[in-house]
C-alpha positions in Angstrom: 0.0 0.0 0.0 1.4 3.4 -1.0 0.9 6.2 1.4 -0.3 9.5 0.1 0.8 12.7 1.6 -2.0 15.0 2.6 -1.4 18.6 1.4 -3.4 21.5 2.8 -4.1 24.3 0.4 -2.7 27.5 1.9 -5.2 30.3 2.8 -5.0 33.5 0.8 -3.3 35.2 3.7 -0.7 32.4 4.0 0.0 32.6 0.2 0.4 36.3 0.3 2.7 36.0 3.4 5.0 33.7 1.4 5.2 36.2 -1.4 5.8 39.0 1.0 8.6 37.0 2.7 10.3 36.5 -0.6 10.0 40.3 -1.2 11.5 41.0 2.2 14.5 38.7 1.4 15.1 40.5 -1.9 14.9 43.9 -0.3 17.2 43.0 2.5 19.7 41.7 0.0 19.5 45.0 -1.9 19.9 46.9 1.3 23.0 44.9 2.3 24.5 45.5 -1.1 24.0 49.2 -0.9 25.2 49.4 2.7 28.4 47.7 1.6 28.8 50.1 -1.4 28.2 53.1 0.9 30.7 51.9 3.5 33.3 51.3 0.8 32.8 54.7 -0.8 32.9 56.4 2.6 36.2 54.7 3.3 37.7 55.7 0.0 36.7 59.3 0.3 37.9 59.4 3.9 41.4 58.3 2.9 41.4 60.6 -0.1 40.2 63.6 1.9 43.0 63.0 4.4 45.5 63.1 1.5 43.9 66.2 0.1 44.1 68.0 3.5 47.7 67.1 3.9 48.7 68.3 0.4 46.2 71.1 -0.3 43.9 71.8 2.6 46.6 73.1 4.9 47.7 75.5 2.2 44.2 76.9 1.9 44.3 77.5 5.7 47.5 79.5 5.2 45.9 81.5 2.3 42.9 82.3 4.5 45.2 83.5 7.2 47.0 85.9 4.9 43.8 87.2 3.4 42.5 87.8 6.9 45.7 89.7 7.7 45.3 91.9 4.6 41.7 92.6 5.5 42.5 93.5 9.1 45.4 95.7 7.9 43.1 97.7 5.6 40.2 97.8 8.0 41.3 97.4 11.6 37.7 97.3 12.9 36.8 94.3 10.7 36.9 90.8 12.3 37.0 88.5 9.3 36.0 84.8 9.6 38.0 82.6 7.3 36.3 80.3 4.9 37.7 77.3 6.9 36.3 78.6 10.2 32.9 79.3 8.6 32.8 75.8 7.2 33.6 74.2 10.5 31.0 76.4 12.2 28.3 75.4 9.7 29.2 71.7 10.0 29.1 71.6 13.7 25.8 73.5 13.7 24.1 71.3 11.3 25.1 68.0 12.9 22.1 67.0 15.0 23.0 63.9 17.0 20.2 61.7 18.2 19.5 61.5 21.9 21.2 58.9 24.0 17.7 57.5 25.0 16.7 56.9 21.4 20.1 55.3 20.6 19.9 52.9 23.6 16.3 52.0 22.8 17.3 51.1 19.2 20.3 49.2 20.4 18.2 47.1 22.8 15.7 46.4 20.0 18.5 45.2 17.7 20.0 43.0 20.5 16.6 41.3 20.9 16.8 40.2 17.3 20.4 39.3 16.7 21.8 38.3 20.1 24.1 35.2 19.9 21.9 33.5 22.6 19.3 33.0 19.9 21.8 31.2 17.6 20.7 27.9 16.0 24.2 26.5 15.5 27.9 27.5 15.6 27.8 29.3 12.2 24.7 31.3 13.2 26.4 32.2 16.5 29.4 33.6 14.7 27.2 35.6 12.4 25.2 37.0 15.3 28.4 37.8 17.2 29.6 39.8 14.2 26.3 41.6 14.0 26.4 42.5 17.7 29.9 44.0 17.1 28.4 46.1 14.3 25.6 47.2 16.6 28.0 48.1 19.4 30.1 50.1 17.0 27.0 51.9 15.7 26.0 52.8 19.3 29.5 54.2 20.0 29.3 56.3 16.8 25.8 57.5 17.5 24.7 56.0 14.2 21.0 55.8 14.8 20.3 55.2 11.1 22.3 52.0 11.0 20.7 50.7 14.1 17.2 51.5 12.8 18.0 49.6 9.6 19.3 46.6 11.6 16.0 46.6 13.4 14.1 46.3 10.1 16.6 43.8 8.7 16.2 41.1 11.4 13.1 39.4 12.7 12.3 38.7 16.3 13.0 35.0 17.3 10.3 32.6 18.3 7.5 34.4 16.5 4.1 33.0 17.5 1.9 35.7 16.0 -1.1 34.8 13.9 -0.9 34.7 10.1 -2.9 37.9 9.9 -0.7 39.7 12.4 2.5 38.4 10.6 1.1 39.6 7.3 0.3 43.1 8.6 3.8 43.3 10.2 5.5 42.1 7.0 3.7 44.6 4.9 4.8 47.4 7.3 8.3 45.9 7.2 8.4 46.0 3.4 7.3 49.7 3.5 10.2 50.4 5.9 12.7 48.5 3.9 11.7 50.3 0.7 12.0 53.6 2.5 15.4 52.6 3.9 16.6 51.6 0.5 15.4 54.8 -1.1 17.2 56.9 1.6 20.4 54.7 1.3 20.4 55.2 -2.5 19.9 59.0 -2.1 22.8 59.1 0.3 24.9 57.0 -2.0 24.1 59.2 -5.0 24.8 62.4 -3.0 28.1 61.1 -1.9 29.0 59.9 -5.4 28.2 63.4 -6.8 30.0 65.3 -4.0 32.8 67.7 -4.8 35.3 65.4 -3.0 34.2 62.4 -5.0 34.5 64.3 -8.2 38.0 65.5 -7.3 39.0 61.9 -6.4 37.7 60.7 -9.8 39.7 63.4 -11.6 42.8 62.7 -9.5 42.6 59.0 -10.3 42.1 59.7 -14.0 45.0 62.2 -14.1 47.2 59.6 -12.4 46.7 57.2 -15.2 48.4 59.7 -17.5 51.2 60.4 -15.0 49.7 63.6 -13.8 49.6 64.5 -10.0 46.5 66.7 -9.8 46.8 67.4 -6.1 50.4 68.5 -6.5 49.3 70.9 -9.2 46.5 72.3 -7.0 49.0 72.7 -4.1 51.4 74.6 -6.4 48.5 76.9 -7.5 47.6 77.6 -3.9 51.2 78.2 -3.0 51.4 80.8 -5.8 48.3 82.6 -4.4 49.9 82.5 -0.9 53.0 84.2 -2.4 50.9 86.9 -4.0 48.9 87.4 -0.7 52.2 87.8 1.2 53.5 90.3 -1.3 50.3 92.3 -1.2 50.5 92.3 2.6 54.0 93.7 2.5 53.1 96.4 0.0 50.0 97.4 2.0 52.0 97.5 5.2 54.6 99.7 3.7 51.9 102.0 2.3 50.2 102.3 5.6 53.5 103.1 7.3 54.1 105.9 4.8 50.5 107.2 5.4 49.6 106.7 1.8 46.1 106.0 0.7 45.2 102.6 -0.7 45.6 102.3 -4.5 42.3 102.9 -6.2 42.3 101.8 -9.9 38.9 103.6 -10.5 40.6 107.0 -10.8 43.1 105.7 -13.4 40.3 104.0 -15.4 38.2 107.2 -15.4 41.2 109.2 -16.6 41.9 106.8 -19.4 38.2 106.7 -20.4 37.9 110.5 -20.5 41.1 110.7 -22.6 39.7 108.5 -25.3 36.6 110.6 -25.8 
């Protein structure tokens, strides 16, 4: 006698839940890919920016300093703010760090989902240990966005919810994952199109032809520093002789009237 397996036709909710689970898996895979791409680009730009600051950035600071000296020399009541200082002020003002309470709440939620105590085997334990290390690092860096994405990426263990509840939660999860993916793509696009990324691309392209673009930029800024130093010396000598500042408008007016 041959035994026949008894198959139960899934309910519409169960069938949709299976499809939604497949969509969640696909979205999580895309999210992981974009996360890795963003992390790699950030690392590349971080190292390139450090090189740029060493070769060119410090020279711009010197140029700002000489321009500030010239401005103060010609207008003692003026208190100029260099472009570097203004940039740092803007950056520090715009950085709104999440509160410690929100960060810890996110971290606890992540830990509920990925803690090594929930591991099914040794491989799963190693994976969860690695994820916990990432979560700890995100907490130290106040990276609430990464912690929030980790919450959406991992399910709670021992889920005993009803099919309807699971379906509702999965639909909400899909919405969050799509939103996270859109934000991640926007952040990746913005970073790819940033001035530093463009300069890095041009520097790498120039290097293929034997050209050192950063060295050329540094030479240009050094030339501008030399001109600023020379102007400062001339202005200082003029002020010591109590001579008015050179005004080219009078000379231009005389030349214009002479041609009529």
